[in-house]
C-alpha positions in Angstrom: -64.7 102.4 61.4 -63.7 102.2 65.1 -66.4 101.0 67.5 -64.4 102.2 70.5 -66.7 104.8 72.3 -63.6 106.8 73.3 -62.6 107.3 69.6 -66.0 108.6 68.5 -66.8 112.3 68.3 -70.4 111.7 69.3 -72.0 108.9 71.3 -75.7 108.3 72.2 -75.0 108.2 75.9 -73.1 111.5 76.0 -76.2 113.6 77.0 -76.6 111.2 80.0 -72.9 111.5 80.8 -73.3 115.2 80.7 -76.1 115.1 83.2 -74.0 112.9 85.5 -71.1 115.3 85.5 -73.0 118.7 85.7 -76.0 117.8 87.8 -77.1 115.8 90.8 -80.1 114.3 88.9 -80.5 110.5 89.0 -79.4 109.2 85.6 -79.9 105.4 85.2 -77.6 103.6 82.7 -75.0 106.4 82.6 -71.3 105.9 83.2 -68.2 108.0 83.8 -66.6 107.3 80.4 -66.0 110.0 77.7 -66.4 112.8 80.4 -64.3 115.2 78.3 -65.6 114.0 74.9 -69.2 114.5 76.0 -68.9 118.3 76.3 -70.8 118.7 73.0 -73.8 117.5 75.0 -73.4 120.1 77.8 -75.9 122.5 76.3 -78.4 119.7 76.3 -77.9 119.2 80.0 -78.3 122.9 80.4 -81.7 122.8 78.5 -83.0 120.0 80.8 -82.0 121.9 83.9 -83.5 125.1 82.6 -86.6 123.4 81.5 -87.3 121.8 84.8 -86.6 125.1 86.6 -88.9 126.8 84.1 -91.7 124.2 84.7 -91.6 125.0 88.4 -91.8 128.7 87.7 -94.7 128.1 85.4 -96.5 126.2 88.0 -95.8 128.9 90.5 -97.4 131.5 88.2 -100.4 129.3 87.7 -100.8 129.1 91.4 -100.9 132.8 91.7 -97.4 133.6 92.9 -95.7 136.8 91.7 -93.1 136.8 88.9 -90.4 137.6 91.5 -91.4 134.5 93.5 -91.5 132.3 90.4 -88.1 133.6 89.5 -86.7 132.8 92.9 -88.1 129.3 92.7 -86.6 128.7 89.3 -83.1 129.9 90.5 -83.5 127.7 93.6 -84.4 124.7 91.6 -81.4 125.1 89.3 -79.1 125.3 92.4 -80.6 122.1 93.8 -80.4 120.2 90.5 -76.7 121.1 90.1 -75.8 120.8 93.7 -74.6 124.4 93.7 -71.6 123.1 91.7 -71.2 126.3 89.6 -72.0 128.7 92.4 -69.3 127.0 94.5 -66.8 127.6 91.7 -67.7 131.2 91.4 -67.2 131.8 95.1 -63.9 129.9 95.2 -62.5 131.8 92.3 -63.5 135.2 93.8 -61.8 134.3 97.1 -58.7 132.8 95.4 -58.2 135.3 92.6 -58.3 138.3 94.9 -57.3 136.7 98.2 -53.8 135.6 97.2 -50.7 137.2 95.7 -49.1 134.2 93.9 -50.7 131.5 91.7 -49.8 128.8 94.4 -51.5 130.7 97.2 -54.6 131.4 95.0 -54.9 127.8 94.2 -54.5 126.9 97.9 -57.3 129.4 98.8 -59.6 128.0 96.1 -59.2 124.5 97.6 -60.2 125.7 101.1 -63.8 124.7 101.9 -64.4 127.9 103.8 -65.9 130.9 102.0 -64.5 134.4 102.4 -65.8 137.9 101.8 -65.0 138.0 98.1 -66.9 134.8 97.6 -69.9 135.9 99.6 -70.1 139.2 97.7 -69.7 137.4 94.3 -72.6 135.1 95.1 -74.9 137.8 96.3 -74.2 140.1 93.3 -74.4 137.5 90.7 -77.4 135.6 92.1 -79.2 138.9 92.9 -78.7 140.2 89.3 -79.9 136.9 87.9 -83.0 137.0 90.0 -83.8 140.6 88.9 -83.2 139.7 85.2 -85.3 136.6 85.4 -88.1 138.4 87.1 -88.1 141.2 84.4 -88.2 138.5 81.7 -91.0 136.6 83.3 -93.0 139.8 83.6 -92.4 140.4 79.9 -93.9 136.9 79.1 -90.5 135.5 78.2 -90.2 132.8 80.8 -89.1 129.9 78.6 -86.6 132.1 76.7 -85.2 133.2 80.1 -84.7 129.7 81.5 -83.6 127.8 78.4 -81.2 130.1 76.4 -78.9 131.2 79.1 -78.7 127.6 80.5 -77.7 126.3 77.1 -75.3 129.2 76.3 -73.5 129.0 79.6 -72.8 125.3 79.3 -71.5 125.8 75.8 -69.2 128.6 77.1 -67.9 126.2 79.8 -66.8 123.8 77.0 -65.0 126.7 75.2 -63.2 127.6 78.4 -62.2 124.0 79.1 -60.8 123.5 75.6 -58.8 126.7 75.6 -56.9 126.6 78.9 -54.3 124.3 80.3 -54.7 122.7 83.7 -53.6 124.8 86.6 -53.1 121.9 89.0 -52.3 118.2 88.8 -55.4 117.2 90.6 -59.1 118.2 90.9 -62.2 117.9 88.8 -60.9 119.5 85.6 -57.9 117.2 85.5 -60.0 114.2 86.2 -62.4 115.0 83.4 -59.5 115.8 81.0 -59.2 118.0 77.9 -62.1 117.9 75.5 -61.6 117.4 71.8 -61.6 120.8 70.0 -64.4 119.5 67.6 -66.6 118.5 70.6 -66.2 121.9 72.2 -66.9 123.6 68.9 -70.1 121.7 68.5 -71.2 122.8 72.0 -70.5 126.4 71.2 -72.1 126.4 67.8 -75.2 124.5 68.9 -75.8 126.8 71.8 -75.4 129.9 69.7 -77.7 128.6 67.0 -80.4 127.8 69.5 -80.1 131.3 71.1 -80.2 133.1 67.8 -82.9 131.0 66.1 -86.0 132.0 68.3 -85.1 135.4 69.7 -83.4 137.4 66.9 -81.4 140.4 68.0 -81.9 139.6 71.6 -80.5 136.1 71.1 -77.5 137.6 69.3 -76.9 140.0 72.2 -77.1 137.1 74.6 -74.5 135.1 72.6 -72.2 138.1 72.6 -72.4 138.9 76.3 -72.2 135.3 77.3 -69.1 134.9 75.1 -67.5 138.1 76.5 -68.1 136.8 80.0 -66.5 133.4 79.2 -63.5 135.1 77.5 -63.0 137.4 80.5 -62.9 134.4 82.9 -60.5 132.6 80.6 -58.1 135.6 80.5 -58.4 136.2 84.2 -57.8 132.5 85.1 -54.7 132.4 82.8 -53.3 135.5 84.5 -54.1 134.6 88.1 -53.5 130.8 88.3 -52.1 129.9 84.8 -55.0 127.8 83.6 -58.2 126.0 84.5 -59.7 124.2 87.4 -63.2 123.0 88.0 -63.9 126.2 89.9 -62.9 128.3 86.9 -65.5 126.4 84.7 -68.1 127.0 87.4 -67.3 130.7 87.4 -67.5 130.8 83.6 -70.9 129.1 83.7 -72.3 131.6 86.3 -71.0 134.7 84.6 -72.0 133.6 81.1 -75.4 132.8 82.4 -75.7 136.2 84.0 -74.5 137.9 80.8 -77.0 136.2 78.7 -79.9 137.0 81.2 -79.0 140.7 81.3 -78.8 140.9 77.5 -82.2 139.2 77.1 -83.7 141.4 79.8 -82.3 144.6 78.1 -84.0 143.6 74.8 -87.2 141.8 75.8 -88.4 143.5 79.0 -90.5 146.7 78.8 
């Protein structure tokens, strides 16, 4: 059997590599190898981010803060831990997809560091809805479901989008990471789905469906607008999949 890490489907360091790629957390002993092959571990990275954000929200509730305040702190913690990587992708896609009339112009807009009206509105709407859904779930006593399941599902959805689209440009983060093996992306999707369905029943199934629909919508839109994927597209897929899962959970679990 080959001992070459690049030839293996799974590697023990893949969860650490996923954290390096998807977060700004300090990860001792990790390297930049197998960036694409490590996508199977992306839901694990999501669980860690969600778990740390949930712990902060739990402490806030113990301290007597309201569910809305705890939800805001959890969202803020997630943004800090990821360096707003996914939020930046959402804003860039909103600006580029609707601010240009050709694929080339849309890609040019997406690379611009300045944010436009579409990007601002997308961030306000998505973050606001996530905050409302998370608040409702905390009020319903479902804090840990709310912070863990969408975080895992949305990272699994990213892996699916990454595996299904060609590259839209010759440079950028997505091109640097490379195409993930289909098997690794499938493991990410299946593992995240099993986790979501195992502990929450019909609410988890609804979260899987809405998260998947959001990811498929981003996939189709990216193919139509720019002909493929960029790192921004993956970020938008994560944000909208996360929102879809949160809204589904809130619909089924909140009073």
